C-alpha positions as CSV (number, residue, x, y, z in Angstrom):
1,M,105.9,109.0,126.4
2,R,106.7,105.6,124.9
3,S,104.6,102.7,123.8
4,D,105.7,99.3,125.1
5,D,105.7,96.1,123.2
6,A,102.9,94.5,125.2
7,T,100.6,97.5,124.4
8,W,101.4,97.2,120.7
9,E,100.9,93.5,120.6
10,H,97.5,93.7,122.3
11,L,96.4,96.6,120.1
12,L,97.5,95.0,116.8
13,T,95.8,91.7,117.8
14,L,92.5,93.5,118.3
15,L,92.8,95.5,115.2
16,G,93.8,92.5,113.1
17,E,90.3,91.1,113.7
18,D,88.7,93.9,111.6
19,D,85.7,93.7,113.9
20,L,83.1,96.3,113.1
21,D,81.7,95.9,116.6
22,Q,84.8,97.5,118.0
23,V,84.7,101.3,118.2
24,V,88.0,103.1,118.7
25,Y,88.1,106.5,120.4
26,G,91.4,108.4,119.8
27,Y,92.6,111.4,121.8
28,R,95.7,113.5,121.5
29,V,97.9,113.5,124.6
30,D,99.2,116.8,126.1
31,Q,102.8,117.3,127.4
32,F,101.6,116.1,130.9
33,G,100.3,112.8,129.5
34,R,96.6,113.7,129.8
35,A,94.2,112.9,127.0
36,I,92.8,116.1,125.4
37,K,89.0,116.0,125.2
38,P,86.8,115.7,123.3
39,Y,88.1,112.8,121.3
40,L,89.9,113.5,118.1
41,F,88.3,110.7,116.1
42,R,85.9,107.8,116.5
43,W,86.5,105.0,114.1
44,Y,85.7,101.3,113.8
45,G,88.5,98.9,114.7
46,H,90.3,97.8,111.6
47,S,93.8,96.7,110.6
48,W,94.7,100.0,108.9
49,L,93.8,102.2,111.8
50,I,97.4,103.1,112.7
51,E,98.2,104.1,109.1
52,N,95.1,106.2,109.0
53,I,96.1,108.0,112.2
54,Q,99.5,108.8,110.8
55,K,98.0,110.1,107.5
56,E,95.2,112.2,109.1
57,Y,96.8,113.5,112.2
58,G,100.6,113.0,111.9
59,P,103.1,111.9,114.5
60,G,102.5,112.3,118.1
61,N,101.2,110.7,121.3
62,Y,97.7,109.3,121.4
63,R,95.4,107.6,123.9
64,L,93.2,104.9,122.4
65,L,90.1,103.4,123.9
66,I,88.5,100.4,122.2
67,R,85.0,99.4,123.2
68,K,83.2,96.3,122.0
69,G,79.6,97.0,122.9
70,R,79.6,98.1,126.5
71,V,82.9,96.4,127.3
72,M,86.2,98.3,127.2
73,V,88.7,95.8,125.5
74,F,91.7,98.2,125.2
75,S,92.9,101.3,126.9
76,G,96.4,102.5,126.2
77,Y,98.8,105.1,125.0
78,I,100.7,104.9,121.7
79,C,103.5,107.1,120.3
80,L,103.6,107.4,116.5
81,G,106.5,108.6,114.5
82,P,106.4,110.3,111.1
83,A,105.1,108.5,108.0
84,P,107.5,106.2,106.1
85,R,110.2,108.1,104.0
86,G,108.7,106.9,100.7
87,G,105.3,108.1,101.8
88,W,102.2,106.0,101.6
């Protein structure tokens, strides 16, 4: 599974807003590309979300859903590699 540039661009634009009205649901993805339920985490949308996922859960494939109130503003898959060599 790979993340494309458009997915990352949209995601980082939303997270850059640091909008506490945005709620992010994160799921691990199995080898067949399906989200493993229940969700792994539920956090507010913030600019350091990706870094937190890498720190807390490590590399892997994730499905992210972002809701702002009752509206789904993002739904996509991301693939995260290991943390930077020098660490955080």
